[in-house]
Backbone as a ProteinNet text record, in pm:
[ID]
protein_1_A
[PRIMARY]
MLYGAPMLIVLATKLKGDASDNSGYSNAATVIENLNLAAVELGLGACHIWGAIAALAEDDALKQALKIPEGFTPVGGLVVGDSADAYTKRDIPDNRIATEILD
[TERTIARY]
1279.3	1388.8	1365.5	1239.3	1206.3	1139.5	1143	1092.8	944.6	869.6	726.8	695.7	793	772.9	681.5	596.1	504.8	570.6	692.4	756.8	901.4	936.3	1074.4	1115.2	1218.8	1274	1397.3	1400	1511.3	1587.5	1718.8	1803.4	1878.7	1873.7	1940.3	2023.6	2131.5	2221.1	2276.3	2334.1	2402.8	2544	2579.8	2714	2793.3	2923.5	3010.9	3094.5	3100.7	3181	3327.6	3356.7	3495.4	3499.2	3614.4	3631.3	3541.6	3497.9	3410.4	3274.9	3240.8	3114.2	3108.4	3224.4	3225.9	3145.9	3152.1	3077.3	2927.3	2882.3	2739.7	2690.9	2768.2	2733.4	2740.7	2843.4	2858.6	2744.5	2707.2	2595.7	2466.3	2442.5	2321.9	2321.7	2436.5	2445	2418.2	2464.9	2440.5	2291.7	2227.1	2082.8	2007.1	2044.8	1978.1	1994.3	2113.5	2135.7	2049.9	2040.6	1956.7	1808.9	1763.3	1624.8	1601.4	1699.5	1690.7	1675.8	1760.2	1752.7	1618.4	1569	1439.5	1327	1332.4	1229.3	1229	1346.4	1356.5	1303.5	1335.2	1286.4	1133.4	1072.9	926.4	866.8	952.1	904.4	881.1	938.3	921.5	1043.4	1024.1	1135.9	1192.6	1322.3	1386	1506.8	1534.2	1647.5	1706.3	1837.8	1910.5	1907.1	1868.5	1852	1955.3	2025.1	2121.7	2090.7	2065.2	2046.2	1937.8	1822.6	1712.5	1748.4	1824.5	1864	1963.9	2056	2151.4	2077.7	1975.9	1895.9	1816.2	1759.2	1682.3	1769.4	1893.6	1984.4	2007.5	1986.1	2006.8	1878.8	1766	1636.7	1577	1602.1	1556.6	1405	1330.9	1184.4	1132.7	1191.5	1149.1	1186.7	1305.5	1344.9	1245.6	1204.2	1106.4	971.9	928.9	801.9	804.2	922.4	936.1	967.9	968	989.8	1125.9	1225.5	1362.6	1409.2	1453.9	1488.5	1597.2	1586.5	1686.2	1824.3	1921.5	2057.4	2089.7	1991.2	2014.1	2022.5	2105.3	2123.8	2084.1	1996.6	1966.3	2092.7	2125.7	2248.7	2225	2103.2	2075.2	1927	1887.3	1746.7	1724.9	1605.8	1566.2	1421.5	1394.3	1255.1	1214	1088	1036.5	896.1	865.6	730.9	721.7	601.3	582.9	659.9	707.1	783.8	743.5	736.9	709.8	836.6	950.9	1078.4	1100	1155	1183.2	1333.1	1365.3	1505.9	1543.6	1653.5	1700	1834.7	1857.4	1984.2	2096	2201.5	2316.2	2435.7	2514.5	2637.5	2749.1	2787.6	2891.8	3017.2	3125.5	3247.7	3300.9	3357.1	3412	3522.6	3594.5	3706.6	3668.9	3541.9	3497	3557.7	3567.5	3630.5	3756.7	3870.6	3997.8	4002	4040.5	4049	4182.9	4246.3	4373	4358.3	4376.7	4367.4	4507.5	4529.4	4659.9	4664.6	4772.2	4789.1	4861.8
1839.4	1802.6	1666	1632.5	1503.6	1409.7	1443.5	1359	1323.8	1405.2	1379.7	1258.3	1208.3	1088.4	1120.1	1025.5	1048.8	1032.6	980	957.1	1005.6	1080.9	1121.4	1068.4	988	937.1	1020.5	1081.5	1166.6	1096.9	1086.5	1032.2	1147.1	1151.5	1258	1194.9	1262.1	1213.1	1330.8	1301.8	1405.5	1417.1	1537.4	1562.9	1636.2	1608.7	1669.9	1783.3	1791.4	1895.6	1858.8	1728.5	1685.5	1564.4	1502.6	1392	1272.8	1259.6	1146.6	1157.6	1275.3	1290.8	1201.4	1161.9	1070.9	945.1	894.7	772.4	797.3	915.1	946.9	949.5	1012	1014.7	874.1	799.1	662.8	573.5	583.5	502.4	537.6	665.8	708.1	655.1	662.1	612.1	462.4	389.2	244.8	215.9	289.1	271.6	305.7	416.8	457.5	351	297	193.9	70.8	29.4	-86.2	-57.6	62.8	100.9	105	155.8	162.9	22.6	-69.3	-206.9	-272	-247.2	-303	-246.1	-115.7	-53.5	-114.7	-131.1	-190.4	-333.3	-408.4	-546.4	-549.3	-444.6	-435.3	-379	-351.3	-299.1	-149.4	-78.9	65.8	136.4	260.8	344.1	409.4	432.5	496.4	575	686	769.3	835.4	824	888.8	1039.5	1116	1260.7	1331.8	1426.6	1501.3	1651.4	1713.6	1858.6	1909.1	1844.9	1887	1867.2	1763.9	1736.3	1841.1	1880.8	1986.3	2116.7	2149.3	2269.3	2254.8	2136.2	2110.3	2128.4	2084.2	2092.9	2237.9	2332.8	2474.5	2546.6	2477.6	2541.8	2490.3	2563	2518.9	2506.1	2597.3	2591.2	2465.4	2431.1	2311.5	2185.2	2183.9	2068.6	2049.4	2159.1	2151	2101.2	2149.8	2106.8	1957.7	1905.5	1764	1678.7	1743.2	1675.2	1607.4	1671.1	1623.2	1671.3	1578.9	1616.3	1724	1806.2	1909.7	1844.7	1905.8	1853.9	1753.6	1715.2	1622.4	1700.6	1653.3	1716	1617.6	1657	1570.6	1549.7	1424.5	1393.7	1310.6	1266.3	1187.7	1166.8	1131.2	1107.5	1013.6	960.4	869.6	898.8	918.8	928.3	791.8	755.5	623.7	640.6	564.6	566.2	482.3	475.1	406.3	481.1	406.6	468.2	406.5	491.3	441.4	384.5	419.4	368.5	226.6	143.6	5.3	-11.1	-91.6	-124.8	-230.5	-208.4	-304.6	-360.7	-483.7	-547.3	-473.2	-444.8	-376.3	-470.1	-457.3	-534.4	-449.8	-481.4	-406	-492.6	-445.7	-526.3	-549.6	-667.1	-702	-607.5	-549.6	-462.6	-314.6	-285.5	-145.9	-70	-134.8	-75.9	-156.9	-89.1	-157.6	-214.7	-339.7	-406.5	-476.8	-461	-528.7	-608.5	-737.9	-825.2	-848.1	-810.3	-825	-953.5	-1025.7	-1150.6	-1125.4
-1426.2	-1340.7	-1275	-1248.5	-1186.5	-1286.3	-1414	-1522.5	-1508.5	-1437.2	-1420.7	-1335.3	-1263.6	-1181	-1063.2	-1025.5	-914.3	-776.4	-772.4	-643.3	-646.3	-544	-521.9	-385.8	-383.2	-257.7	-227.5	-108.6	-68.4	43.3	27.4	132.9	197.2	329.5	404	515	548.7	652.4	731.4	845.9	922.7	868.4	828	777.9	885	889.3	989.4	931.5	798.2	736.3	722.4	728.6	709.9	616	602.5	508	538.5	662.5	696.3	629.5	575.9	504.3	381	330	215.4	244.3	366.9	398.9	394.4	435.5	426.9	283.2	195.4	53.8	-6.6	30.4	-22.3	23.1	149	199.6	127.8	107.5	36.5	-106.4	-173.4	-310.4	-316.9	-217.2	-212.8	-195.4	-107.2	-86.1	-214.2	-277.7	-402	-509.6	-522.9	-625.5	-598.1	-472.7	-439.5	-464.9	-431.9	-461.4	-611.8	-685.5	-830.7	-890.2	-847.4	-897.3	-862.5	-741.9	-701.5	-786.9	-815.1	-898.8	-1038.8	-1095.6	-1229.5	-1227.7	-1124.3	-1111.8	-1108.1	-1054.2	-1048.6	-1177.5	-1275.3	-1403.6	-1403.9	-1308.4	-1299.2	-1356.7	-1393.9	-1433.3	-1308.5	-1307.5	-1192.6	-1242	-1174.9	-1214.2	-1090.4	-1075.4	-967.4	-992.7	-892.1	-905.3	-818.4	-876.1	-796.1	-793.1	-907.2	-912.6	-819.2	-820.5	-733.4	-586.8	-556.7	-418.4	-370.6	-457.3	-420.9	-390.4	-470	-444.7	-315.3	-293.3	-170.8	-47.3	-53.8	61.1	104.3	13.3	43.8	85.9	87.4	113.2	243.7	353.4	485.5	494.7	431.1	437.1	368.1	254.2	182.7	260.1	320.4	402.8	517.6	577.5	686.7	633.7	518	459.3	426.7	389.2	356.6	479.7	595.6	724.6	734.3	674.7	689.6	826.5	911.4	1049.3	1056.3	1157.9	1184.9	1194.8	1130.7	1135.2	1026.3	945.9	835	704.7	613.4	482.7	374	281.8	167	84.5	56.5	-17	-141.7	-164.2	-283.5	-300.4	-421	-446	-563.5	-567.8	-674.4	-709.4	-838.4	-882.4	-934.5	-907.5	-945.2	-1000.7	-1104.6	-1159.3	-1284.8	-1338.4	-1466.2	-1574	-1671.9	-1779.6	-1912.6	-2014.4	-2149.3	-2212	-2155.5	-2205.9	-2156	-2242.4	-2203.9	-2180.5	-2082.8	-2061.1	-2164.2	-2230	-2329	-2284.4	-2323.7	-2290.3	-2363.3	-2289.6	-2347.7	-2348.7	-2452.3	-2461.7	-2401.5	-2279.4	-2210.1	-2205.1	-2264.9	-2266.7	-2125.1	-2103.6	-1972.6	-1928.7	-2023.6	-1988.7	-1985.2	-1975.9	-1973.5	-1856	-1743.3	-1625.6	-1597.1	-1601	-1578.7	-1436.8	-1427.9	-1298.7	-1288	-1174.7	-1148	-1020.2	-1028.7	-911.9	-858.7	-734.4	-672.7	-592.4	-607.3	-530.9	-402.3
[MASK]
+++++++++++++++++++++++++++++++++++++++++++++++++++++++++++++++++++++++++++++++++++++++++++++++++++++++

């Protein structure tokens, strides 16, 4: 589940149980993406983890063991470590994601 990585970074936030929680998840995803890019720049492998984090969010004893503060919910994670896989340049078409610029 964690690809044998030696490091798991867990991001946790206070959730309110309403639509504003989207910002907590979005902020965590932004942090994870920046950490992911930094890891790759350092020549490390990195992978955004969700399944293990969803399970962690439901396990109060494990959250306590990992010193996640009371009232915080794990919302994202990243595994980082050496990898035998190499990143290769990919040809991604400019129109892969439809974009409309409004004037």
